[in-house]
C-alpha positions, 0 to 999 in steps of 0.5 A, a space after each residue: 363036922 359042922 352042925 350048921 348051914 351057915 356059909 360064914 361059919 364054914 368059911 371061917 373054919 376053912 380060912 383057919 385051915 380046917 375043911 369040915 363036912 356040913 351036916 345040918 341038925 334040923 333042930 327046931 330053934 323055937 323049942 329051945 329055951 334058956 333064961 338069958 341070951 348067952 345061955 340060949 346061944 349055948 343051949 342051941 349050939 349044944 342041941 345042934 351038936 348033939 343031934 349031929 353027933 348022934 348020927 351013925 355016919 359021924 362016928 369017930 368025928 368031931 362035931 362043932 355046933 354053933 348058934 348066935 343071938 343078939 342080946 339087946 336089952 336082955 332080949 335074945 334076937 335071932 333072925 327076923 321073921 319078915 321084912 317088917 320085923 327087920 325094919 323095926 329091929 334096925 330102927 331100934 338098934 341104930 345108935 345103940 350097942 348090943 352083944 352078939 352071943 355065939 354058943 359053941 359046942 364041940 362033941 368028940 363022938 369017939 369019946 362021947 365027951 363034949 364041951 361048950 361055951 359062949 363067946 360075947 362081942 359088943 356091937 356098936 350100931 351106927 345111925 343109918 337113915 330110914 332110906 338106908 334101912 329100907 334099902 338094906 332090908 330090901 336086899 334080903 340079907 337081914 332075914 337070914 342072919 341073927 340080929 338082922 345084920 352082918 359084919 362082913 356084908 351089906 350092913 357093914 357100913 352101919 356098924 361103927 365098931 365092935 369090942 371083942 372077937 370079930 369072927 364071933 360076930 361073923 358066926 364063930 370064934 376061932 380062939 374059943 373053938 381052939 380052947 374047946 378042942 384043947 379041953 378035949 385033948 385035940 390041938 387045932 393044928 392037928 386038924 389042918 388040911 395040907 395046903 395045895 401046892 
């Protein structure tokens, strides 16, 4: 089970051979607080996974919850509230680097055990012009993603590079998911769905 409505996360899991069902947690992200962006990402992932894990229809399943925030100068930046905030965010990010923090929580509903961790990837932003920022914000894409950017979408030309796991920036670190599953005694290859002939 994937406790996230992110199509990017679902896509990454499917590309890795898994085929999870999606159940959106409905967690009010504004009610979750933590002292650092990394801890906030982890707390949000834990909150989402725990809500879905408690649903009767997921009994016996594994639940993966994730959430991402951009750490820029120690401030946790999620999805911008509106186009004006997205524009200001991009103007403050250009030419700088931030750290995309993605919290991951895997909950084994059969045993009641869960594990969690945060993956961090440094993102080096390019220097888009004001006109490019305006066009990007007008596309609507930055309003639906943590940090107001994507690595695999329209803002990709404005990202000069990353240091770390690219999947983490897209929404989910597959190496970290594999390690968390292993902590619960589950091999990721056990979850692979057969390839269609």
